[in-house]
C-alpha positions, -999 to +999 in steps of 0.1 A: +000+001+001+027+025+009+046+017-023+016+024-043+014+059-026+050+065-031+049+056-068+022+081-075+030+111-096+032+144-079-002+158-090-019+126-077-002+131-044-013+167-044-049+158-051-049+131-022-035+159+001-061+183-011-088+158-006-076+147+029-070+184+040-107+192+029-121+164+049-100+171+080-110+209+078-148+201+076-143+175+106-125+202+125-150+229+120-177+206+130-158+193+162-151+229+171-187+240+170-197+208+189-171+214+217-180+249+218-218+243+222-215+212+243-235+188+221-230+173+186-238+202+161-245+200+125-251+232+107-284+241+092-294+266+064-268+291+055-240+279+080-238+246+061-224+265+031-199+281+052-187+247+066-186+232+031-171+263+014-141+266+039-123+238+023-126+255-012-113+286+000-084+270+020-075+247-008-074+277-034-051+295-010-029+265-003-025+259-040-020+294-049+008+298-023+024+265-035+022+247-001+012+213-016+041+215-042+066+224-013+054+195+009+057+170-019+091+181-031+108+185+004+092+163+029+109+127+033+095+095+044+110+099+080+093+135+085+060+120+071+061+092+095+067+115+124+036+136+114+015+106+110+024+091+143 
């Protein structure tokens, strides 16, 4: 499995990172609302668009500043494993 990911092209790795970052961002936003309010919160009406739109805005910023490209180019397996642990 790890060899499959290692052998992917740079663009595929960037797309995987973009997807994972988007899912984590939505999860973090929902968790922060839930912790703040003291009960499991799922946004309704207009706020759902903010929660779902946040990854789009964040992803555009990350791509525009070249963060995904820099991470793929310079991070080694040892550093990646440290982050995962």
